[in-house]
DRENSE-858159 format. One record per residue (C-alpha): x, y, z; residue in three letters; residue number from 1. Coordinates in Angstrom, 1 decimal. Last residue first. Layout:
N
(pt (X,Y,Z),'ala',NUM);
...
end
This chain:
342
(pt (24.9,6.0,1.9),'leu',342);
(pt (27.6,7.1,-0.5),'asp',341);
(pt (26.5,6.6,-3.8),'ala',340);
(pt (27.8,3.8,-6.4),'glu',339);
(pt (27.7,3.9,-10.1),'gly',338);
(pt (26.1,2.5,-13.0),'thr',337);
(pt (26.2,4.2,-16.6),'ala',336);
(pt (23.6,5.1,-19.6),'tyr',335);
(pt (23.5,5.3,-22.8),'gly',334);
(pt (21.8,8.2,-25.7),'lys',333);
(pt (25.1,9.7,-25.3),'ala',332);
(pt (27.5,8.0,-22.5),'pro',331);
(pt (27.6,9.0,-19.0),'val',330);
(pt (30.9,9.7,-18.0),'asn',329);
(pt (31.3,9.4,-13.8),'ile',328);
(pt (32.5,12.4,-11.8),'gly',327);
(pt (28.8,12.5,-10.2),'asp',326);
(pt (27.4,13.7,-13.6),'val',325);
(pt (29.3,13.6,-16.7),'val',324);
(pt (27.8,14.5,-19.9),'val',323);
(pt (28.5,13.2,-23.4),'asp',322);
(pt (26.1,14.4,-26.2),'glu',321);
(pt (23.2,13.7,-28.2),'ser',320);
(pt (21.2,13.9,-25.1),'leu',319);
(pt (19.0,11.2,-23.2),'tyr',318);
(pt (21.4,10.0,-20.8),'asn',317);
(pt (20.3,7.3,-18.0),'val',316);
(pt (22.8,7.8,-14.2),'tyr',315);
(pt (21.6,4.6,-12.7),'ile',314);
(pt (23.1,4.4,-8.6),'val',313);
(pt (23.7,1.3,-7.0),'ile',312);
(pt (23.7,2.1,-3.0),'gly',311);
(pt (21.1,-1.2,-2.2),'asn',310);
(pt (18.3,0.9,-1.2),'ser',309);
(pt (18.4,3.0,-5.0),'tyr',308);
(pt (19.4,5.8,-6.4),'thr',307);
(pt (17.9,7.0,-10.1),'val',306);
(pt (19.9,9.6,-12.2),'lys',305);
(pt (18.1,11.2,-15.0),'lys',304);
(pt (19.6,13.6,-17.8),'val',303);
(pt (17.0,15.0,-20.5),'gly',302);
(pt (17.1,18.2,-18.9),'ser',301);
(pt (19.0,18.3,-15.9),'lys',300);
(pt (20.3,16.8,-13.3),'val',299);
(pt (16.4,15.3,-13.2),'ile',298);
(pt (17.0,13.2,-9.4),'glu',297);
(pt (15.4,10.3,-8.2),'tyr',296);
(pt (16.0,8.5,-4.6),'asp',295);
(pt (15.2,5.9,-2.4),'ile',294);
(pt (14.0,3.3,-5.5),'met',293);
(pt (13.6,0.2,-3.6),'thr',292);
(pt (15.6,-3.4,-3.9),'glu',291);
(pt (14.4,-6.2,-4.7),'gly',290);
(pt (16.7,-6.5,-8.2),'ser',289);
(pt (18.8,-3.4,-8.0),'val',288);
(pt (21.4,-5.2,-9.5),'lys',287);
(pt (19.9,-7.7,-11.8),'ser',286);
(pt (18.5,-4.0,-13.6),'leu',285);
(pt (22.1,-3.0,-15.5),'val',284);
(pt (22.5,-6.5,-17.1),'asp',283);
(pt (18.8,-7.1,-17.3),'asn',282);
(pt (18.3,-4.5,-19.6),'val',281);
(pt (21.2,-5.8,-22.3),'glu',280);
(pt (20.4,-9.2,-21.8),'his',279);
(pt (16.4,-8.4,-22.3),'tyr',278);
(pt (16.7,-5.8,-25.3),'leu',277);
(pt (18.9,-8.6,-26.8),'asp',276);
(pt (16.6,-11.9,-25.8),'val',275);
(pt (13.8,-9.8,-27.6),'ala',274);
(pt (15.8,-8.7,-30.7),'glu',273);
(pt (16.8,-11.9,-31.2),'asp',272);
(pt (13.4,-13.6,-30.7),'lys',271);
(pt (11.1,-11.0,-33.1),'trp',270);
(pt (10.9,-12.7,-36.2),'ile',269);
(pt (10.8,-16.1,-35.1),'glu',268);
(pt (8.3,-15.6,-32.6),'tyr',267);
(pt (5.5,-14.6,-34.6),'glu',266);
(pt (3.7,-11.7,-33.2),'thr',265);
(pt (3.4,-9.0,-35.8),'ser',264);
(pt (-0.3,-8.5,-35.4),'tyr',263);
(pt (-2.5,-9.5,-32.6),'tyr',262);
(pt (-5.0,-6.8,-32.9),'lys',261);
(pt (-6.7,-9.6,-35.6),'leu',260);
(pt (-8.0,-11.7,-32.7),'leu',259);
(pt (-11.3,-12.0,-33.2),'gly',258);
(pt (-10.7,-13.2,-36.6),'thr',257);
(pt (-9.9,-13.4,-40.1),'tyr',256);
(pt (-6.1,-11.5,-39.5),'lys',255);
(pt (-5.8,-14.6,-37.0),'met',254);
(pt (-3.6,-16.9,-39.1),'glu',253);
(pt (-1.6,-13.9,-40.2),'asn',252);
(pt (0.0,-13.7,-36.6),'ala',251);
(pt (2.1,-16.5,-38.2),'ser',250);
(pt (3.0,-19.6,-35.8),'glu',249);
(pt (3.9,-19.9,-32.5),'asn',248);
(pt (2.3,-16.7,-30.9),'thr',247);
(pt (4.4,-14.4,-29.1),'phe',246);
(pt (3.3,-11.1,-26.8),'val',245);
(pt (5.8,-9.1,-26.0),'tyr',244);
(pt (6.9,-7.1,-22.6),'his',243);
(pt (10.4,-5.7,-21.6),'pro',242);
(pt (11.0,-5.1,-18.0),'ser',241);
(pt (10.3,-2.2,-16.0),'ala',240);
(pt (13.2,-0.2,-13.3),'gly',239);
(pt (12.2,3.2,-14.8),'tyr',238);
(pt (15.4,4.8,-15.7),'glu',237);
(pt (16.9,1.1,-17.4),'ile',236);
(pt (13.5,0.5,-19.2),'leu',235);
(pt (13.4,4.4,-20.5),'lys',234);
(pt (17.3,4.1,-21.3),'leu',233);
(pt (16.1,0.9,-23.6),'thr',232);
(pt (12.9,2.6,-25.1),'leu',231);
(pt (14.9,5.4,-26.4),'glu',230);
(pt (17.4,3.2,-27.9),'thr',229);
(pt (14.9,1.0,-29.6),'arg',228);
(pt (12.9,3.8,-31.0),'asp',227);
(pt (9.3,2.9,-31.1),'ile',226);
(pt (6.5,3.9,-33.5),'asn',225);
(pt (4.4,1.3,-34.3),'asp',224);
(pt (4.1,-0.2,-31.2),'asp',223);
(pt (2.6,-3.6,-30.7),'phe',222);
(pt (6.1,-5.6,-30.9),'asn',221);
(pt (6.6,-3.8,-27.3),'ile',220);
(pt (3.7,-4.4,-25.7),'leu',219);
(pt (3.6,-2.2,-22.4),'gly',218);
(pt (6.1,-2.1,-20.0),'cys',217);
(pt (7.2,-4.8,-17.1),'ser',216);
(pt (6.4,-5.1,-13.1),'tyr',215);
(pt (8.2,-7.1,-10.9),'asp',214);
(pt (6.2,-6.0,-7.5),'ile',213);
(pt (8.0,-5.0,-3.8),'cys',212);
(pt (11.5,-3.9,-5.2),'gly',211);
(pt (10.1,-0.8,-6.8),'his',210);
(pt (6.1,-0.6,-5.5),'ile',209);
(pt (6.2,3.0,-4.7),'ile',208);
(pt (9.0,3.8,-6.3),'met',207);
(pt (8.1,2.5,-9.7),'gln',206);
(pt (4.6,4.3,-9.9),'tyr',205);
(pt (6.6,7.7,-9.1),'leu',204);
(pt (8.9,6.9,-12.0),'pro',203);
(pt (8.8,11.2,-12.8),'ile',202);
(pt (8.1,12.5,-16.2),'gly',201);
(pt (8.3,16.5,-16.6),'ala',200);
(pt (6.9,19.6,-17.0),'asp',199);
(pt (3.1,18.5,-17.4),'ile',198);
(pt (0.2,21.5,-18.8),'ile',197);
(pt (1.5,20.0,-22.3),'ser',196);
(pt (-0.5,16.5,-22.2),'tyr',195);
(pt (2.3,13.6,-22.5),'lys',194);
(pt (0.4,11.8,-19.4),'ser',193);
(pt (3.2,10.3,-18.5),'asp',192);
(pt (5.4,7.8,-19.4),'ser',191);
(pt (6.8,3.9,-18.0),'ile',190);
(pt (3.1,3.0,-17.0),'pro',189);
(pt (2.3,-0.9,-16.0),'ala',188);
(pt (1.5,-3.3,-18.8),'asn',187);
(pt (2.0,-6.2,-16.7),'leu',186);
(pt (2.5,-6.1,-13.3),'ile',185);
(pt (3.7,-9.8,-11.5),'asp',184);
(pt (3.6,-10.4,-8.1),'thr',183);
(pt (0.6,-9.0,-6.9),'ala',182);
(pt (-1.6,-9.0,-4.2),'tyr',181);
(pt (-1.5,-6.0,-1.8),'lys',180);
(pt (-0.7,-4.6,-4.9),'phe',179);
(pt (-3.6,-4.9,-6.3),'ser',178);
(pt (-6.2,-1.8,-4.5),'tyr',177);
(pt (-3.3,0.2,-6.4),'ser',176);
(pt (-4.4,-0.2,-10.1),'asn',175);
(pt (-2.6,-2.4,-11.4),'gly',174);
(pt (-2.0,-2.2,-15.4),'gly',173);
(pt (-2.6,-5.9,-15.8),'asn',172);
(pt (-2.8,-8.0,-13.2),'val',171);
(pt (0.0,-11.1,-12.4),'met',170);
(pt (-1.0,-13.2,-8.9),'leu',169);
(pt (0.8,-16.3,-7.7),'lys',168);
(pt (-0.6,-19.3,-6.5),'lys',167);
(pt (-1.3,-20.7,-2.7),'gly',166);
(pt (-5.2,-20.7,-3.2),'thr',165);
(pt (-5.2,-18.6,-1.0),'asn',164);
(pt (-4.3,-15.2,-2.8),'lys',163);
(pt (-7.4,-16.1,-5.2),'leu',162);
(pt (-9.6,-16.2,-2.3),'lys',161);
(pt (-8.0,-12.8,-1.3),'asp',160);
(pt (-8.0,-10.9,-4.2),'phe',159);
(pt (-11.9,-12.0,-4.5),'gln',158);
(pt (-12.7,-10.0,-1.4),'ala',157);
(pt (-10.9,-6.9,-2.6),'leu',156);
(pt (-12.9,-7.2,-5.8),'val',155);
(pt (-16.0,-7.4,-4.1),'val',154);
(pt (-14.8,-4.3,-1.6),'asp',153);
(pt (-14.3,-2.0,-4.4),'leu',152);
(pt (-17.7,-2.8,-6.0),'ala',151);
(pt (-19.1,-1.0,-2.4),'glu',150);
(pt (-17.2,1.6,-3.4),'glu',149);
(pt (-18.2,2.0,-6.9),'arg',148);
(pt (-21.7,2.1,-6.4),'asn',147);
(pt (-23.7,-1.6,-6.1),'ile',146);
(pt (-27.6,-0.5,-6.6),'ile',145);
(pt (-29.9,-3.2,-5.8),'glu',144);
(pt (-32.9,-2.1,-7.8),'thr',143);
(pt (-33.2,0.2,-10.8),'arg',142);
(pt (-29.9,-0.9,-11.7),'lys',141);
(pt (-26.8,1.3,-11.2),'his',140);
(pt (-24.0,-1.5,-11.1),'asp',139);
(pt (-20.6,-0.1,-10.3),'ser',138);
(pt (-17.2,-0.6,-12.2),'his',137);
(pt (-13.9,-1.5,-11.2),'leu',136);
(pt (-10.9,-3.0,-13.6),'glu',135);
(pt (-7.1,-2.3,-13.7),'asp',134);
(pt (-6.5,-5.7,-11.3),'gly',133);
(pt (-9.3,-7.9,-12.2),'leu',132);
(pt (-9.1,-7.1,-15.4),'asp',131);
(pt (-6.6,-9.9,-17.3),'arg',130);
(pt (-5.7,-11.8,-13.8),'leu',129);
(pt (-2.9,-13.9,-14.3),'ser',128);
(pt (-2.8,-16.5,-12.3),'ile',127);
(pt (0.0,-18.5,-11.5),'gly',126);
(pt (2.4,-22.0,-10.5),'asp',125);
(pt (0.6,-24.5,-11.9),'ile',124);
(pt (-0.5,-27.9,-10.8),'ala',123);
(pt (-4.0,-27.9,-12.0),'leu',122);
(pt (-7.2,-28.5,-9.8),'lys',121);
(pt (-7.1,-25.8,-7.5),'asn',120);
(pt (-7.9,-23.6,-10.7),'ile',119);
(pt (-10.3,-25.4,-11.1),'gly',118);
(pt (-12.0,-24.8,-8.0),'lys',117);
(pt (-10.7,-21.5,-8.0),'ile',116);
(pt (-12.2,-20.5,-11.3),'phe',115);
(pt (-15.8,-21.5,-10.1),'gly',114);
(pt (-15.2,-19.1,-7.0),'asn',113);
(pt (-14.1,-16.2,-9.1),'thr',112);
(pt (-17.3,-16.7,-11.1),'tyr',111);
(pt (-19.8,-16.9,-8.1),'arg',110);
(pt (-17.9,-14.6,-6.0),'pro',109);
(pt (-18.3,-12.0,-9.7),'leu',108);
(pt (-22.2,-12.3,-10.0),'phe',107);
(pt (-23.0,-8.8,-7.6),'lys',106);
(pt (-20.1,-7.3,-8.8),'pro',105);
(pt (-22.3,-7.1,-12.1),'ser',104);
(pt (-20.1,-8.3,-15.0),'leu',103);
(pt (-19.5,-6.1,-17.8),'leu',102);
(pt (-20.8,-7.5,-21.0),'tyr',101);
(pt (-18.0,-8.1,-24.2),'his',100);
(pt (-18.0,-7.2,-27.8),'gly',99);
(pt (-15.2,-9.5,-29.4),'ile',98);
(pt (-16.4,-12.2,-29.7),'glu',97);
(pt (-19.1,-11.2,-31.9),'pro',96);
(pt (-16.6,-10.6,-34.8),'tyr',95);
(pt (-18.1,-8.5,-37.7),'gly',94);
(pt (-15.6,-5.0,-36.7),'leu',93);
(pt (-17.0,-5.9,-33.1),'thr',92);
(pt (-17.6,-2.6,-32.7),'ala',91);
(pt (-18.7,-0.7,-29.1),'met',90);
(pt (-16.6,2.4,-27.6),'lys',89);
(pt (-18.2,5.0,-29.8),'gly',88);
(pt (-15.9,6.8,-32.0),'phe',87);
(pt (-18.3,7.7,-34.5),'his',86);
(pt (-17.2,6.7,-37.5),'ser',85);
(pt (-13.7,5.3,-35.7),'pro',84);
(pt (-15.4,2.5,-34.0),'asn',83);
(pt (-13.6,2.0,-30.8),'val',82);
(pt (-13.2,-1.5,-30.0),'tyr',81);
(pt (-15.9,-3.7,-28.2),'gly',80);
(pt (-18.2,-2.8,-25.0),'phe',79);
(pt (-21.7,-3.2,-23.1),'tyr',78);
(pt (-22.4,-2.3,-19.9),'ala',77);
(pt (-26.9,-2.7,-20.6),'tyr',76);
(pt (-29.0,0.1,-21.0),'tyr',75);
(pt (-31.0,0.5,-17.4),'gly',74);
(pt (-33.3,3.5,-19.0),'ala',73);
(pt (-32.1,5.6,-16.4),'gly',72);
(pt (-28.3,4.6,-14.8),'tyr',71);
(pt (-26.4,2.2,-16.6),'tyr',70);
(pt (-26.0,-1.7,-15.9),'arg',69);
(pt (-23.6,-3.9,-15.0),'ser',68);
(pt (-24.7,-7.3,-16.4),'thr',67);
(pt (-25.9,-10.5,-14.6),'glu',66);
(pt (-29.3,-10.4,-15.0),'phe',65);
(pt (-30.1,-9.6,-18.8),'tyr',64);
(pt (-27.2,-10.9,-20.0),'ser',63);
(pt (-26.9,-14.5,-19.1),'ser',62);
(pt (-24.3,-15.9,-19.3),'tyr',61);
(pt (-23.5,-20.3,-19.9),'arg',60);
(pt (-23.0,-19.4,-23.3),'lys',59);
(pt (-20.7,-16.8,-23.8),'ser',58);
(pt (-20.8,-15.2,-26.8),'ile',57);
(pt (-21.2,-11.9,-26.2),'tyr',56);
(pt (-17.8,-11.9,-24.6),'thr',55);
(pt (-17.6,-11.6,-20.4),'val',54);
(pt (-15.4,-9.5,-19.3),'asn',53);
(pt (-15.3,-9.0,-15.1),'gln',52);
(pt (-13.1,-12.7,-14.5),'leu',51);
(pt (-10.5,-12.6,-17.1),'ala',50);
(pt (-8.1,-15.4,-17.1),'val',49);
(pt (-4.8,-15.8,-17.7),'asp',48);
(pt (-2.4,-19.0,-16.5),'ala',47);
(pt (0.4,-17.5,-15.2),'tyr',46);
(pt (3.3,-19.7,-15.5),'leu',45);
(pt (6.5,-18.8,-13.4),'thr',44);
(pt (10.4,-18.6,-14.6),'gly',43);
(pt (14.0,-20.4,-13.9),'gly',42);
(pt (14.1,-22.5,-16.9),'asn',41);
(pt (13.1,-25.0,-14.7),'glu',40);
(pt (9.8,-23.5,-14.1),'lys',39);
(pt (9.1,-22.7,-17.1),'val',38);
(pt (8.9,-26.5,-18.3),'lys',37);
(pt (7.2,-27.5,-15.1),'lys',36);
(pt (4.3,-24.9,-16.0),'asn',35);
(pt (4.4,-26.2,-19.7),'leu',34);
(pt (4.1,-30.3,-18.0),'lys',33);
(pt (1.3,-28.8,-16.5),'glu',32);
(pt (-0.3,-27.3,-19.0),'leu',31);
(pt (0.0,-30.6,-21.4),'gly',30);
(pt (-1.5,-33.1,-18.7),'ser',29);
(pt (-4.5,-30.9,-18.2),'lys',28);
(pt (-5.2,-31.1,-22.1),'gly',27);
(pt (-2.5,-30.5,-24.5),'gly',26);
(pt (-3.2,-27.1,-26.4),'leu',25);
(pt (-5.9,-28.9,-29.1),'lys',24);
(pt (-7.4,-30.5,-25.8),'arg',23);
(pt (-8.4,-27.0,-24.6),'leu',22);
(pt (-8.8,-26.6,-21.2),'ile',21);
(pt (-12.1,-26.8,-19.0),'lys',20);
(pt (-13.0,-24.9,-16.2),'val',19);
(pt (-16.5,-24.3,-15.2),'lys',18);
(pt (-18.2,-20.8,-13.2),'asn',17);
(pt (-15.4,-19.3,-15.5),'thr',16);
(pt (-18.0,-18.0,-18.0),'val',15);
(pt (-16.9,-18.4,-21.8),'asp',14);
(pt (-13.3,-17.8,-23.5),'his',13);
(pt (-12.5,-14.9,-25.8),'tyr',12);
(pt (-9.1,-16.1,-25.6),'tyr',11);
(pt (-10.2,-19.5,-25.9),'gly',10);
(pt (-13.1,-22.1,-25.8),'gly',9);
(pt (-13.4,-22.5,-22.1),'asn',8);
(pt (-9.3,-23.0,-21.0),'phe',7);
(pt (-5.9,-22.1,-22.3),'trp',6);
(pt (-6.5,-18.8,-24.7),'gly',5);
(pt (-3.8,-16.8,-22.7),'gln',4);
(pt (-0.4,-18.0,-21.2),'phe',3);
(pt (1.3,-15.2,-19.3),'asn',2);
(pt (5.2,-16.1,-19.3),'met',1);
end
């Protein structure tokens, strides 16, 4: 469970030189109670934090001194949503908290240290890093320029410190430099770029990390064009877990707020589908949990074969007719498992 909006004002939280848990969510005792409940059910609670993206409404942040700059005129690195009129990524849609500055790598240790000081006082098992695992940016001020390679050194140093807390780390996106530290990755890619020059998509990313790091697909309940059957087959082929975002109340409560991006999130609406999908995927992937992918074969267009280190073979058929592979019938729009002679 990636638990968002739990401290310093909510989802668009203030900078992390201090950590103050929201009383409305039960405070410290409520958070620790939730952690215990999740753990009892076999899971891990990850407390979400953004360390590099600082909301425009942050009260304890100096945008002039602490924000990364562009070359030349030294403009602030400031972002928001994509403005549909000119496609610039600076729109706030009337909600200033949506806009965010990119924190200069120079000041990242300060806020990481503050967060660690606060999180070490809490009996929770995990930290979810909203932006540290997939964002790497330089700072091109006229003086004290920090290039991307230097920024990477800074980010890795923060990962080391966070790992030393003894808590599990979840990252979003998951660039390769985070693999050493992450136990879970959210929003891992399960498709290719869709460029016409691409002949076929293969799970290379998954072949590298499967068996070492658990990972999920992108948010399912935000995909308007999703095909449940195709999604199930893709998750099984790529060895990925399903991923949803849930709220207890209706998403309508967030319509006129900075969280308007979260729609169709009410748990009661999605729980049956989510549970069914999880069990269907888990029935197959539980057989290869902790195992590495050692071979991937495109048997024919639309038919895939994935072999794991324990000898389990998973066949996935995207075609509209049954196919037979290695003497095993793989149903149309379905899957099957077998065993390899290793």
